[in-house]
BASE-396019 format. One line per 3 residues: for each residue x negated, y negated, z of C-alpha. Coordinates in pm, 1 decimal, always signed. Layout:
BASE-396019
X,Y,Z  ...
***
This chain:
BASE-396019
+1786.2,+323.4,-498.4  +1923.5,+52.0,-278.7  +2038.6,-280.8,-423.0
+1846.1,-472.9,-159.0  +1494.1,-569.2,-260.8  +1200.9,-356.6,-154.1
+959.5,-564.6,+52.9  +603.0,-497.7,-58.3  +287.4,-634.2,+99.8
-58.6,-614.0,-58.1  -372.6,-646.5,+155.8  -648.7,-721.8,-94.4
-951.1,-951.1,-73.0  -1012.8,-980.9,-449.1  -813.9,-1269.1,-604.5
-801.2,-1117.8,-954.1  -682.3,-781.3,-816.6  -403.2,-962.5,-626.1
-296.7,-1145.6,-943.1  -296.6,-827.4,-1154.1  -101.2,-642.0,-886.3
+169.4,-908.0,-852.2  +197.3,-943.6,-1230.7  +234.1,-566.0,-1274.9
+501.0,-544.9,-1003.1  +692.8,-836.1,-1158.3  +714.0,-646.7,-1487.9
+872.1,-338.4,-1328.4  +1248.4,-302.1,-1334.3  +1257.9,-264.9,-956.4
+1403.0,-524.2,-720.7  +1104.8,-630.3,-507.2  +973.1,-912.7,-294.1
+592.9,-913.8,-291.3  +364.9,-1081.6,-40.0  -12.8,-1076.9,-19.4
-282.0,-1121.4,+243.6  -655.0,-1171.6,+187.3  -810.3,-933.7,+441.1
-747.0,-689.9,+723.4  -743.9,-951.2,+999.3  -483.1,-1157.8,+816.1
-280.0,-839.9,+757.9  -272.0,-740.0,+1123.6  -191.3,-1095.1,+1235.8
+101.0,-1103.5,+991.6  +235.5,-761.8,+1089.2  +232.5,-857.2,+1457.2
+430.4,-1179.9,+1406.6  +772.8,-1151.7,+1569.5  +953.1,-1360.3,+1307.2
+828.7,-1171.8,+1000.7  +1018.7,-897.1,+818.2  +797.2,-591.1,+803.0
+720.2,-450.4,+459.0  +885.6,-133.9,+333.6  +563.1,-49.9,+152.3
+210.7,-171.2,+223.5  -62.6,-145.0,-40.1  -389.3,-142.1,+151.3
-735.4,-194.9,+1.5  -1007.8,-3.1,+186.1  -1299.9,-238.7,+129.7
-1206.7,-573.0,+284.6  -1405.7,-818.0,+496.9  -1347.5,-877.4,+869.8
-1138.6,-559.5,+913.3  -1138.5,-282.3,+653.6  -839.6,-84.8,+533.3
-916.2,+227.1,+736.4  -932.4,+22.8,+1057.5  -597.2,-135.7,+968.7
-444.3,+203.7,+886.4  -547.3,+346.6,+1223.8  -418.5,+40.5,+1409.6
-84.7,+47.2,+1226.1  -27.9,+418.2,+1291.8  -93.1,+370.8,+1666.7
+155.3,+83.0,+1695.3  +516.7,+184.6,+1769.8  +658.6,-120.3,+1590.0
+450.2,-63.7,+1274.9  +395.8,+310.7,+1241.0  +703.7,+367.1,+1020.7
+567.9,+146.8,+737.8  +487.7,+343.7,+421.5  +123.3,+286.3,+330.8
-36.1,+329.1,-9.0  -413.8,+309.2,-6.1  -510.1,+99.5,-308.9
-883.5,+124.1,-366.4  -1161.5,+135.2,-623.5  -1305.2,+430.9,-430.4
-1244.4,+778.5,-568.2  -1457.2,+930.8,-292.5  -1305.4,+1254.1,-155.0
-1411.6,+1161.9,+200.3  -1217.1,+833.8,+178.1  -913.6,+1021.1,+47.8
-932.2,+1287.3,+318.8  -987.9,+1037.3,+598.9  -697.4,+813.5,+495.2
-468.9,+1116.2,+457.6  -565.3,+1242.6,+805.8  -498.9,+896.4,+949.1
-147.5,+871.1,+810.8  -155.5,+707.9,+466.7  +137.6,+813.8,+251.6
-25.4,+772.4,-90.1  -376.1,+716.7,-229.8  -419.3,+520.9,-551.5
-750.1,+463.4,-726.3  -718.9,+124.7,-895.9  -680.0,+177.6,-1270.1
-872.1,-29.7,-1524.8  -577.0,-65.9,-1761.5  -277.3,-295.5,-1694.9
-16.0,-53.3,-1834.3  -161.4,+229.0,-1626.1  -146.9,-0.2,-1323.4
+224.7,-59.1,-1384.7  +285.2,+315.4,-1418.4  +99.8,+406.3,-1099.3
+268.8,+127.9,-899.0  +610.2,+240.2,-1017.8  +523.7,+599.7,-927.4
+404.5,+490.4,-580.8  +725.5,+297.4,-518.9  +944.3,+586.3,-634.1
+744.2,+838.9,-428.7  +782.0,+618.1,-122.3  +1158.9,+601.9,-169.1
+1184.4,+975.2,-228.1  +972.9,+1087.0,+68.2  +1017.4,+806.1,+318.7
+1180.8,+1032.5,+576.5  +970.8,+1342.7,+513.8  +618.2,+1440.2,+604.8
+400.4,+1379.1,+298.7  +243.2,+1681.4,+136.9  -123.9,+1668.4,+38.2
-48.4,+1748.5,-327.4  +172.9,+1437.4,-351.6  -84.5,+1217.9,-176.8
-305.5,+1138.1,-477.0  -123.1,+947.8,-748.1  -260.9,+978.1,-1096.9
-114.7,+871.8,-1428.2
***
């Protein structure tokens, strides 16, 4: 892994989920810089800012107000400047249709939010390592769903 920090961005409307996520990431032994946004509109505004460093990995909740995660995913994948960003869907939904649709629209990883903090740390670490390992390759469906 590189010595430079991995820039991670979380798009999540639930305050407690944002706090748990940032706490879990901070406990990993991985050099990261984590930012958060509250909804899909705020995410897209941030990603389109000229002065901002784009994230290496975006964790994207599906169920957000104003613009949902699937809408953001589609918009990101159509944008030349943004389409290289690795995207991990981070959702409470374990619906197969959601998983299939996000995979077809270019998500790199799908994570169903775990209920346990230690499991959350494990799945986030696995997502980060998978992103590093496959960042230049086409993702395979069997690697798409992360489970711990």
